[in-house]
C-alpha positions as CSV (number, residue, x, y, z in Angstrom):
1,M,89.1,67.5,172.5
2,V,91.5,64.5,172.5
3,Q,91.8,62.1,169.6
4,C,94.3,59.4,168.7
5,K,96.0,58.7,165.4
6,R,98.7,56.4,164.0
7,I,101.8,58.4,163.3
8,Y,102.1,56.8,159.9
9,L,98.9,58.5,158.7
10,A,99.2,61.8,157.0
11,A,98.8,65.0,159.1
12,A,95.5,66.7,158.7
13,A,94.3,70.3,159.3
14,D,91.9,69.1,162.1
15,D,94.7,67.4,164.0
16,G,95.3,70.4,166.1
17,Q,98.4,69.9,168.3
18,R,100.2,66.7,167.3
19,V,102.0,65.0,170.1
20,L,103.9,61.6,169.9
21,V,103.3,59.7,173.2
22,D,105.4,56.7,172.6
23,R,108.7,56.1,174.4
24,L,110.5,54.9,171.4
25,W,110.7,56.8,168.1
26,P,108.6,54.9,165.4
27,R,110.4,53.0,162.8
28,G,110.5,54.2,159.2
29,I,109.3,57.7,159.8
30,S,111.4,60.9,159.7
31,K,111.0,63.7,162.1
32,E,110.0,65.9,159.1
33,A,107.3,63.5,158.0
34,A,105.9,63.1,161.6
35,Q,105.0,66.9,161.6
36,L,105.1,66.9,165.5
37,D,104.5,69.8,167.8
38,A,106.0,67.7,170.6
39,W,107.3,64.3,171.6
40,V,106.5,63.5,175.3
41,A,108.2,60.2,175.8
42,E,107.9,60.5,179.6
43,V,104.1,60.1,179.5
44,A,104.4,56.7,177.7
45,P,104.2,53.5,179.8
46,S,107.4,52.4,181.4
47,D,109.6,50.0,179.5
48,E,108.8,47.2,181.9
49,L,105.0,47.7,181.5
50,R,105.4,48.0,177.7
51,R,107.4,44.8,177.5
52,A,104.8,43.0,179.8
53,F,102.0,44.0,177.6
54,H,103.7,42.8,174.4
55,R,104.6,39.6,176.1
56,D,101.2,38.8,177.8
57,G,98.8,40.7,175.6
58,D,96.5,41.4,178.7
59,F,95.1,44.8,177.7
60,Q,92.9,45.3,180.9
61,A,95.9,44.6,183.1
62,F,98.0,47.0,181.0
63,R,95.3,49.6,181.1
64,L,95.0,49.5,184.9
65,A,98.8,49.5,185.4
66,Y,99.3,52.4,183.0
67,R,96.6,54.5,184.6
68,Q,98.4,53.9,188.0
69,Q,101.6,55.2,186.4
70,L,99.8,58.2,185.1
71,D,98.3,58.9,188.6
72,A,101.7,58.8,190.1
73,Q,103.3,61.2,187.6
74,P,100.8,64.1,186.8
75,Q,103.8,66.3,185.8
76,H,104.1,64.3,182.6
77,W,100.5,64.8,181.4
78,Q,99.3,68.1,182.8
79,A,100.5,70.0,179.8
80,L,98.6,67.6,177.5
81,L,95.5,68.3,179.6
82,H,95.9,72.0,179.2
83,S,96.3,71.5,175.4
84,A,93.1,69.5,175.3
85,T,91.2,72.4,177.0
86,T,92.4,74.9,174.5
87,G,91.8,73.0,171.3
88,T,92.2,69.7,169.6
89,L,95.0,67.4,170.9
90,T,96.0,64.5,168.7
91,L,98.0,61.8,170.4
92,L,100.2,60.0,168.0
93,Y,101.3,56.4,168.4
94,A,103.1,53.7,166.3
95,A,101.2,50.6,167.4
96,R,99.5,48.5,164.7
97,D,96.5,47.8,167.0
98,E,94.4,51.0,166.7
99,T,92.2,49.9,169.7
100,H,94.5,48.5,172.3
101,N,97.5,50.8,172.7
102,N,98.8,53.4,175.2
103,A,97.6,56.4,173.3
104,R,94.0,55.2,173.7
105,V,94.5,54.7,177.4
106,L,96.1,58.1,177.8
107,A,93.2,59.8,175.8
108,E,90.7,58.1,178.0
109,Y,92.6,59.1,181.1
110,L,92.8,62.8,179.9
111,E,89.1,62.8,179.1
112,D,88.3,61.5,182.6
113,E,90.5,64.3,184.1
114,L,88.8,66.9,182.0
115,Q,85.4,65.7,183.3
116,R,86.8,65.5,186.9
117,T,88.3,69.0,186.8
118,G,85.1,70.6,185.3
119,E,82.9,73.0,187.2
120,P,82.4,72.2,190.9
121,S,79.3,70.1,191.4
122,S,79.1,69.3,195.1
123,P,78.7,71.6,198.2
124,V,82.2,70.9,199.3
125,C,83.5,72.2,196.0
126,Y,81.6,75.4,196.5
127,Q,83.0,76.0,199.9
128,G,84.5,79.5,200.0
129,E,82.8,80.6,196.8
130,F,79.7,82.0,198.6
131,G,81.2,82.9,201.9
132,I,80.7,79.3,203.2
133,D,83.7,78.3,205.3
């Protein structure tokens, strides 16, 4: 399960693994107060994309471009995907907007990947499982 939460909110028992997914450390919060399991800055949008989103405010363009960045760099998010399959993964972010931010896009992306990598559902996926070559 993947969920998102502002880093400024208190940690909760049901957070599971807490991972900061922003490129920059959030203002006004200490590392102790953050109670992180990991900080994966590499999975955050590039500085260029982040700046463009703040300048233009076009969330749909940001979402599309960020998903393309994620497609191109699976090594940055595959460990997060594994964490989501073994328990609760809480993606932490500093943005004020709780709906339009990189953590929401990343959570959606990871959920899509979890569905995509589920049990095989087409005959091509079963090839080799039942002696079909």
